[in-house]
Legacy VTK file of the C-alpha trace (Angstrom):
# vtk DataFile Version 3.0
C-alpha trace
ASCII
DATASET POLYDATA
POINTS 296 float
17.553 5.385 -9.397
17.050 0.818 -9.587
14.403 -0.499 -9.189
15.469 -1.472 -5.631
15.361 1.714 -4.208
12.229 2.806 -6.455
10.386 -0.260 -4.353
12.072 1.062 -1.158
10.868 4.482 -1.866
7.276 3.667 -2.472
7.703 2.389 1.308
8.426 5.443 2.432
5.532 6.666 0.553
2.841 4.343 2.097
4.642 4.926 5.717
3.630 8.321 5.041
0.918 8.483 3.639
-0.608 5.768 6.174
0.304 7.815 9.149
-2.005 11.201 7.366
-4.548 8.481 6.569
-5.755 7.738 10.099
-7.405 10.873 11.203
-9.235 10.844 8.272
-10.124 7.710 7.648
-11.731 6.979 10.905
-13.728 10.539 10.799
-15.460 10.181 6.988
-14.844 5.666 7.117
-13.164 3.532 5.050
-14.957 3.272 1.964
-15.854 6.901 2.186
-12.375 8.152 2.863
-10.956 5.506 -0.130
-13.646 7.501 -2.490
-12.327 10.978 -0.957
-8.648 10.163 -1.262
-9.197 8.283 -4.763
-10.787 11.639 -6.423
-8.264 13.370 -5.293
-5.989 11.518 -6.497
-7.649 10.659 -10.578
-7.681 14.524 -10.763
-3.972 15.117 -9.851
-2.537 12.167 -12.418
-4.686 13.254 -14.833
-3.342 16.381 -14.558
-0.046 15.490 -15.108
-0.825 12.981 -17.266
-2.370 15.408 -20.299
0.274 17.785 -19.878
2.332 15.625 -20.465
0.725 13.893 -23.296
1.196 10.511 -21.965
-2.349 8.997 -22.650
-1.418 9.038 -26.496
0.292 6.034 -26.283
-1.662 4.147 -24.474
-3.576 0.878 -26.374
-6.781 -1.145 -25.226
-5.221 -3.629 -24.160
-3.321 -1.501 -21.684
-6.225 0.351 -20.186
-8.347 -2.669 -20.071
-5.845 -4.378 -17.883
-4.846 -1.711 -15.628
-8.199 -0.595 -14.884
-8.591 -4.479 -14.121
-5.686 -4.230 -11.614
-6.818 -1.071 -10.229
-10.297 -2.423 -9.130
-8.157 -5.179 -8.061
-6.103 -3.553 -6.282
-7.222 -0.177 -4.892
-11.112 0.100 -4.738
-11.128 -3.532 -3.316
-7.967 -3.917 -1.646
-7.071 -0.407 -0.571
-11.226 -0.223 1.065
-10.337 -3.241 2.783
-6.834 -2.280 3.901
-8.309 0.935 5.350
-11.117 -1.518 7.107
-8.703 -3.667 8.882
-7.071 -0.019 10.070
-9.839 1.464 11.307
-10.878 -1.767 13.472
-7.467 -2.658 14.142
-5.063 0.187 14.256
-2.121 0.794 11.457
-0.154 -1.301 13.627
-1.794 -4.663 13.636
-3.234 -4.315 9.913
-0.131 -3.523 9.203
1.111 -7.200 10.358
-1.517 -8.291 7.708
-0.774 -6.455 5.033
2.956 -7.131 5.144
1.325 -10.735 3.960
1.462 -9.670 0.750
4.874 -9.970 -0.055
4.982 -13.924 0.828
1.490 -13.725 -1.893
4.038 -12.171 -4.258
6.792 -13.942 -3.879
5.113 -16.976 -4.601
2.785 -15.807 -7.237
6.041 -14.388 -8.927
7.788 -17.698 -9.231
5.241 -19.540 -10.237
3.700 -17.366 -12.506
7.082 -15.883 -13.578
9.675 -18.030 -13.154
11.259 -15.874 -11.110
14.457 -16.772 -9.515
16.393 -15.360 -6.850
20.452 -16.588 -5.599
20.864 -17.879 -2.566
22.042 -14.100 -0.998
18.922 -12.680 -1.917
16.752 -15.234 -0.686
18.268 -15.130 2.340
17.745 -11.556 2.223
14.104 -11.913 1.628
13.401 -14.238 4.416
15.422 -12.036 6.695
13.338 -8.829 5.637
9.840 -10.290 5.525
10.733 -11.903 9.145
12.336 -8.746 9.928
9.373 -6.769 9.185
6.824 -9.497 11.148
9.002 -9.636 14.164
8.512 -5.798 14.203
5.433 -5.409 13.830
3.611 -8.205 16.045
5.771 -7.293 18.930
6.275 -4.058 18.482
3.741 -2.248 21.187
4.661 -2.168 24.723
2.207 -3.632 27.061
1.655 -0.065 28.343
0.340 1.390 25.209
-3.144 3.094 25.383
-2.973 5.250 22.647
-6.485 5.078 20.310
-4.266 4.065 17.408
-3.541 1.079 19.501
-7.124 0.175 20.433
-9.568 -2.544 18.260
-13.073 -0.424 17.116
-15.038 -3.234 15.625
-14.972 -7.124 15.048
-11.400 -8.123 15.670
-12.064 -11.714 13.555
-13.362 -9.762 10.403
-10.720 -6.929 10.686
-8.248 -10.000 10.230
-10.160 -11.411 7.609
-9.736 -7.592 5.716
-6.337 -7.277 6.459
-5.754 -10.875 4.661
-7.600 -9.624 1.708
-6.098 -6.160 0.946
-3.068 -8.543 0.563
-4.229 -10.524 -1.409
-6.145 -8.157 -3.442
-2.348 -5.991 -3.503
0.092 -9.253 -4.721
-3.013 -9.870 -7.178
-3.195 -6.836 -9.088
0.470 -6.745 -8.942
0.512 -9.828 -11.036
-2.066 -8.530 -13.575
-0.031 -4.964 -14.336
3.401 -6.807 -14.025
3.268 -7.801 -18.003
2.124 -4.605 -18.748
4.597 -2.787 -16.755
7.571 -4.598 -18.587
6.517 -2.743 -21.832
6.134 1.196 -22.865
3.608 2.327 -20.108
3.860 5.446 -18.727
3.708 4.643 -14.779
2.136 8.169 -14.244
-0.547 7.047 -16.894
-1.082 3.363 -15.178
-1.534 4.710 -11.933
-4.285 7.671 -13.036
-5.978 4.539 -14.791
-6.172 2.314 -11.880
-7.232 5.370 -9.361
-9.877 6.365 -12.203
-11.163 2.597 -11.744
-11.499 2.804 -7.930
-13.201 5.581 -8.421
-15.802 4.592 -11.138
-15.971 1.403 -8.269
-16.872 3.854 -5.461
-19.997 6.248 -7.217
-21.080 2.934 -8.346
-21.452 1.626 -4.558
-22.383 5.553 -3.843
-25.256 6.094 -6.534
-26.979 2.922 -4.864
-27.166 4.024 -1.866
-24.955 1.314 0.025
-25.318 2.822 3.817
-21.715 2.302 4.247
-20.330 4.410 1.579
-21.448 7.194 3.064
-19.403 9.197 5.657
-19.759 8.866 9.284
-19.085 12.573 9.989
-18.795 15.199 7.780
-16.220 15.863 5.948
-14.730 19.183 7.192
-11.454 21.379 5.430
-8.408 20.227 7.593
-10.283 16.957 7.022
-10.267 16.900 2.964
-6.755 18.219 3.084
-5.426 15.318 5.716
-6.897 13.270 2.991
-5.615 14.697 -0.122
-2.417 14.967 1.150
-2.433 11.388 2.369
-3.778 10.758 -0.929
-0.430 12.541 -3.162
2.504 11.296 -0.981
0.896 7.626 -0.373
-1.000 6.622 -3.623
0.055 9.783 -6.662
3.804 9.132 -5.413
4.274 6.109 -3.901
1.852 3.587 -6.555
3.579 5.609 -9.625
7.245 4.516 -7.878
6.536 1.219 -7.438
4.814 0.766 -10.929
8.256 1.891 -11.787
9.803 -0.209 -9.529
7.861 -3.483 -11.965
8.722 -2.159 -15.624
12.977 -3.145 -13.825
12.930 -6.507 -11.664
10.755 -8.624 -10.872
7.809 -8.714 -8.791
8.557 -10.916 -6.331
11.867 -8.737 -5.471
9.718 -5.737 -5.410
6.901 -6.614 -2.982
9.058 -7.831 -0.466
11.529 -4.211 -0.507
8.242 -2.355 -0.843
7.094 -4.397 2.337
9.248 -2.839 4.888
6.332 -0.491 5.409
6.036 -0.945 8.780
9.599 -0.341 9.456
9.882 3.088 8.407
6.454 3.663 10.205
8.670 2.319 13.505
10.425 5.820 13.431
7.331 7.756 12.586
5.452 6.160 15.366
8.453 7.484 17.871
7.740 10.831 16.878
4.120 10.662 16.729
3.516 9.360 19.937
6.330 10.179 21.527
8.207 6.469 22.780
10.185 4.842 21.959
9.647 1.178 20.204
10.263 -1.720 22.676
12.579 -4.374 21.915
10.964 -6.583 19.581
10.467 -3.783 17.718
14.151 -2.828 17.383
14.798 -7.037 16.601
13.066 -6.976 13.806
14.136 -3.879 12.443
17.655 -4.589 12.469
17.154 -8.152 10.635
14.447 -6.009 8.218
17.604 -3.968 7.627
20.249 -6.753 7.295
18.032 -8.443 5.272
17.431 -5.482 2.331
21.255 -4.733 2.755
21.547 -7.839 1.495
19.135 -7.847 -1.176
20.353 -4.509 -2.703
23.972 -6.126 -2.454
23.243 -8.794 -4.281
LINES 1 297
296 0 1 2 3 4 5 6 7 8 9 10 11 12 13 14 15 16 17 18 19 20 21 22 23 24 25 26 27 28 29 30 31 32 33 34 35 36 37 38 39 40 41 42 43 44 45 46 47 48 49 50 51 52 53 54 55 56 57 58 59 60 61 62 63 64 65 66 67 68 69 70 71 72 73 74 75 76 77 78 79 80 81 82 83 84 85 86 87 88 89 90 91 92 93 94 95 96 97 98 99 100 101 102 103 104 105 106 107 108 109 110 111 112 113 114 115 116 117 118 119 120 121 122 123 124 125 126 127 128 129 130 131 132 133 134 135 136 137 138 139 140 141 142 143 144 145 146 147 148 149 150 151 152 153 154 155 156 157 158 159 160 161 162 163 164 165 166 167 168 169 170 171 172 173 174 175 176 177 178 179 180 181 182 183 184 185 186 187 188 189 190 191 192 193 194 195 196 197 198 199 200 201 202 203 204 205 206 207 208 209 210 211 212 213 214 215 216 217 218 219 220 221 222 223 224 225 226 227 228 229 230 231 232 233 234 235 236 237 238 239 240 241 242 243 244 245 246 247 248 249 250 251 252 253 254 255 256 257 258 259 260 261 262 263 264 265 266 267 268 269 270 271 272 273 274 275 276 277 278 279 280 281 282 283 284 285 286 287 288 289 290 291 292 293 294 295
């Protein structure tokens, strides 16, 4: 599978994982939810890694680099992202997080001297613009579902959403040089997730109030948390790292940013309401841009 298709597959996993995360995240709180999610994902990834003996090829440099990437991108980034989602809802937080594609493209151009031909550049502009339009204008005026309501300070939610986007981009930049080598993507994901778990255990051990669960965890919430983690993190993040191994940071980030577009049919099914006209326009623009990138 090409790096383009891997990036799109990662976006699909994140879309499904995002849908599965809304209820448990609001039940437990962003930090507690992320901690439980990372802990269960880490177990799954290390079982796979140890069974395949992938850890034997790891060097100290790879370990430190991927741990740093995980701490920034998952511990800080994911916690900020789910905090923004709890405050603003998945649609609004999706607008903010999708800016990571622009940030990554700029960083890839500046740091790794990545270049795109005219067709790919046009496709990238259309894809990113389509994502923004679809999410910004994807809500009907009569929409009153709980997911579309604010739960907390609006300004803080915006700051957290942009922080999540920046952390995701920076962590990708850190991981890129390692992933161009022989680093196993599943092992890389296991290290990144474990670093995030370590950070969460520290703040929990310090007795920080916000790290505690808002409500007691139930078997149903535990199952939803585990499923969202396996789909969105264990599978989605491994696919993204494999895409980085094969392709440029900027292009991978742009293609994986279509998660909000892929969320539209899922929200349609869940809310039983078709997307607004703006969502359709954005989706068409984004799909056209993606097609231009894939055929470049």
